N, C-alpha and C positions, 0 to 999 in steps of 0.2 A: 832773896828768899823772904827776908823780913817785910819788904815792901809788898810782896805777893800776899802774905798773910794779912797785912793791913787792908789791902784792897778787897780781899775775899771777905773779911769781917764787915767792911763797910757795904759791900754788895748785899750781904745777908741782912744787914741793919736797914738798908734802904727798903727792901721787901717787907721787913717786919714793921717799919713805919707805915707803909701803905696798908698793911693788914690791920693795924691797930688804930688807924685814923677814923674820925667820925665826920670829916668834911672833905670836899673834893680837892681843895688847894693843898692840904696836908698829904693826901694821897698822891697828888702830882709831884710834890717835893720828894716823897719816898721813891717814886719812879725815876726821878732825875738823879738822885743820889745813887740808885742802883745802876743806872746807865753809865754815869761818869766813872764809877769804880769797876764796872765789868770791862770797859774798853781797855784799860791797861792790862788786865788779865789775859786778853787775847794776844797782846803784843809779844812777839818773839823776834829773834834777830834774823829774820828773813823777809823777803818782799811779799810772800803770800800772806803771811799773818798781818802785815801792814795793810794789804788790800782788804782783807777780811775785817780788820778794825775800822777802816774807812767806810765800807759798805754798811756795817752795823751802826756806826755813828750817824751817818747821813740819813739812813732809813728811820732810825729812832728819833732823830732830831725833827724830821718832817712830821712824824707822828705826834711828838710832844707839842710842836707848835700848833697843830690843828686841835689837839686836845685842850691846850691852854686857851686858845681862841674860843672854842665852844663853851668852856667853863665861864669865861668872862662875859661872853655875849648872852649866855642863858639868863643872867641877872638883868640885862638891859632890854632884851627882846622877849618879854614874857609870852607874847602871843605866838612866838616862833619856837616854842619849846620842843615840838616834835623834830624840827629841823636840827636843833642843837643836839638832841639825843642821838639823831642819826649820825651827826659829825663825830660825836664822842665814840659811838660804836665803831665807826670806820677807823678812827685813829687807834683805838685799842686793838682792832683786828690786824692793823699793820704791825703793831708792836708784837703781836702773837705770831704773825706769819701765817694767818689763815687765808685760804683761797678766797678771792682771786688776788690777794696781796702777798703771795707766798714766794715770789720770784727770788727775793734776796736770800732766803733761808738755805736752799740746796747749794747755791753758788758760794755762800759764805762758809758753810760747813766743810766743803772740800778743801778749805785752806786752814782748817783748825785742827788742834790735837784732839784726841778722844775725850779727855777729861773736860776740856772747854766745851766740846760739843754736847756732852751729857748735861752740863750746867745750862747751856742754852736751851736744850730740849725739855728740861724739867724745871729747875728752880726759876728760870727767867719767865716762865709762863704763869707763875703763881700770882704775882701782883696784878697784872692786867686782867686775869680771870676773876680775881676778887672784885676789881672795879666793875667788870661787866655784870657780875651777879647783883650789883646794886642799881643797874640800869634796866628799865623795862624795854625789851627789844620786841619789835613787831614780829608776830609769828611768821609772816611771809618772808621777811628779811632773814630771820633766824633759819628757816627752812632752806632758803637759797644758799646761805653761807655754809651751813652744815653739809648740804648735798654736794656743793662744789668742793669743800675740803675733803670729804671722804672719797669723792671721785678722783680728784687731782692726786691725793695721797696714794690711791690704789694704782691708777694708770701710770702716774709719773715714775713709779719705781720699777715698772716692768722692763724697761729697756736699759737699765743701769748695770754697770759692772763695779762701780765704786761703792763700797760698803757704807761710806759716810753719806752718799747721796740716797742710798736705799733707806738708811736710818732717818734722814731728814724728811723724805716723803712719808715714811711710816709715822713720823711725828705729826705731820699735817693731817694724816688720816685719823690718828688718835685724838687730835685736837677737835675734829668734827664730833667725835663721840662725847667729848667733855662739854662742848658748847651746847649740845642738845639738852643737857641738864642744867642750863644756865640759871633757871629759876630755883633750883634745889641745891643750895650751897653744900650741904652734907654729902650729897651723892657725887657731885663732880670732884670734891676734895678726896673722897675715897678712891675714885677712879684715878685721879692724879697721883696719889700716893702709891697705888699698886703699879701704875705705869712707870713711875720714877724708879721703883725698886727693881723691876724687871729690866728696864733700860740700863740702869747702873750695872747690874750683873752681866748683861750682854757686852756692854762697852768695856768693862774691866777686862774681860777675856780678850777682846780685840786689842786693847791697849797693851796687855801683857805680852802678846806675840807680835805686836806691830803690824796687824792686819789692816790694810786699807782697800784692797781689791779682792774680788771673789776668787781669782786664781791663786792668791796667796794662801787661802785656807787649805787647799789641797797640798801645798808644799810644806806645811808645818808638821813637825813630828809630835802630834798630839796623842796623849794616851786615850784609851777607850772611854775612860771616865770623863775626860775633858770634852771629847767629841759628843758624848751623850749629853753633857751639860749644855754645850753650845746649841745643840739641836732642840733640847727641851726649852731653853731660854727663848729661842726664836719662835717655837710653836706657842709658847706662853704669850709672847708678844703679839702673835696673831690671834689670840683668843680661842685656841683650840681646847675643848675639854679632853682630859680631866685635869689640865694644868691650871694654875692659879690665875692666869691672865683671862680665863673665861669668866671669872667671878664678876669683875666690873662690867663686862659686856652683858652678862645675864641681868645685872642690876638695871642697866639702861633699857634693855628689852622689856623688863617687867614694868618699869616706870612709864615708858613712852608708847607701848603697844596700843593702848586705847586712844590716846590723843593724836599721835603722829604716825599712823600705821604705815603709810606709803614711804615716808622718809626713813623709818626704821627698816623697812624691807630693802630699800636701796643701800642702806648702811651695811646690812647683813650680806648682800650680794658683793659689795666692794670688799668686805672682809675676806671673802673667798679668794679674791684676786691678790690681796696682800699675803695671804697664806701661800699662794702659788709662788710668789717671788721669794718668800722666806725659804720654802722647800727647795726651790731651784738653787739657792745659795748653799744649802746644807747637803743636798742629796749626793753629789759627787764625793764629798768628803766622807760620808758614811760608807760609801761603796768601795772607796780606795783604801786598802789596807797594806799595799805593797811597800809603801815608803815608811811605815811605822816600825821602829826598832823593837826587838823582842822585849827589852827591859822596860819599854814604855807601856806595853800591853799589860804586864803584871804589876803596874804601879799601884801602890797602896792608895786608899781613899784619903785624900788630904782634907783639911778642915774646910777651906773655902769652897771647893767643888761639892763637898758633902752638904754644906749648909744651903748652897744654891739648889741642889737636887731636892732636899727636904722641903724648902720653901715652895718650889714650883709644883711639887706633888701634893701640896696640902689643901687642895680644893675640897675633897670630900670632908676633911676635918672642919674647914670653914663653914661648909654647908650645914654640918651637924650642929655647930655652935650657933649658927643663924636661926635654925628651926627650934632650938632649945630656948 
């Protein structure tokens, strides 16, 4: 337990070093500290977590090597600066798990616990995203990566029954929304914070009841309050108004509608597909009441579900604060 808290602290510290650095090598050092301390956190006493650990380590090592190579070569080959920036962008996209470099993410997440998965989908994205916001990315390349990420994230989750795979493809889709605001640091950080809070609330519920597959949701004796919370969390994750998850998507639409209209339209269409597979996960649970015990129905509102509900329903309040 003590070693876990040490590795967790160092993982957070590695990200903070990257965020507070003013040169590429210091940022790289922060990324490496983060990588080397996150790997032991994945480790559990079973073969699946060992495989997940090896997938993560090998993928991130290849990415780190190409990133370091591009950083060192950028000083030597001044006339090849565009090529070096391209290499840096690709290596950071591999770290993030953006399409078409996403194959490792769903595979790895099926072998991890929910809390490790949340950390991988949220905190581990922060340092590479910060590095990307300091790089000028060609508009054509950015459009291609964003479009591929939202399409893969939407279509990939359609045929899945594993909740961890659905969440991983959802993460790839949301990454596309964050990447399109690459040049505006404040905007993507607001999106990241909102996404992280919603993802944490959803995965805490899955972790509490040990849900890993869609059919397990129907078998759980959830109270009506918990069912409502789970549905609202999923709808919020899909960006459906009037839930709080719509706020960051509305922010992206307002920012990008004039400059990247076609890409924004594709992203909105793909959001409808993600909403479909979130609905498919939740619909049978909402309709099945037969397995719910009588005392579960009249359960009092507890603190955590109540807070989740208030947070997800606070979009109108946020909008009022914004226009004031």
